[in-house]
C-alpha positions in Angstrom: -90.2 -74.0 -127.8 -89.5 -73.7 -131.5 -90.8 -70.2 -132.2 -89.7 -66.8 -131.1 -91.8 -65.4 -128.2 -92.1 -61.7 -127.7 -92.4 -60.0 -124.3 -94.6 -56.8 -124.4 -95.1 -53.9 -122.1 -98.5 -52.7 -120.9 -98.9 -50.8 -124.1 -98.5 -53.9 -126.2 -95.1 -52.8 -127.5 -92.5 -55.5 -128.0 -89.6 -55.0 -125.5 -87.9 -58.4 -125.5 -87.7 -61.6 -127.4 -87.2 -65.1 -126.3 -85.6 -67.2 -129.1 -84.6 -70.9 -129.3 -80.9 -71.4 -128.4 -80.1 -72.7 -131.9 -81.5 -69.5 -133.4 -79.6 -67.4 -130.8 -76.3 -69.2 -131.6 -77.0 -68.6 -135.4 -77.6 -64.9 -134.8 -74.3 -64.7 -132.7 -72.3 -66.4 -135.5 -73.8 -64.1 -138.2 -73.1 -61.0 -136.1 -69.4 -62.1 -135.6 -69.1 -62.9 -139.3 -70.4 -59.4 -140.1 -67.9 -57.8 -137.7 -65.1 -59.7 -139.5 -66.3 -58.5 -142.9 -66.5 -54.9 -141.7 -63.0 -55.2 -140.2 -61.7 -56.6 -143.5 -63.3 -53.9 -145.5 -61.9 -51.2 -143.2 -58.4 -52.7 -143.5 -58.6 -52.9 -147.3 -59.4 -49.2 -147.5 -56.1 -48.2 -145.8 -53.0 -47.5 -147.8 -50.6 -50.4 -147.6 -47.2 -49.5 -146.2 -44.4 -52.0 -146.3 -41.6 -52.0 -143.7 -38.3 -53.8 -144.1 -38.2 -57.1 -142.1 -35.4 -56.0 -139.7 -37.3 -52.7 -138.9 -40.4 -54.7 -138.2 -38.6 -57.0 -135.8 -37.0 -54.0 -134.0 -40.5 -52.4 -133.6 -42.0 -55.6 -132.3 -39.2 -56.1 -129.8 -39.4 -52.5 -128.7 -43.2 -52.9 -128.1 -42.7 -56.1 -126.3 -40.2 -54.5 -123.9 -42.5 -51.6 -123.2 -45.4 -54.0 -122.5 -43.3 -56.1 -120.1 -42.5 -53.2 -117.8 
């Protein structure tokens, strides 16, 4: 099978599609890439806040201890 096949209901409306595996994998990769782009765009809209290195280490260690309980 090289083409997309559509499954229809009794009214002739498309309800599903059968696609070749290579096309399916391409669609998955494109969807993941789009999610990454959206996450990047969202992150870039936030105001950057810088934390001193020692403070960051303390926060990481504190969170690690909380998660290990």
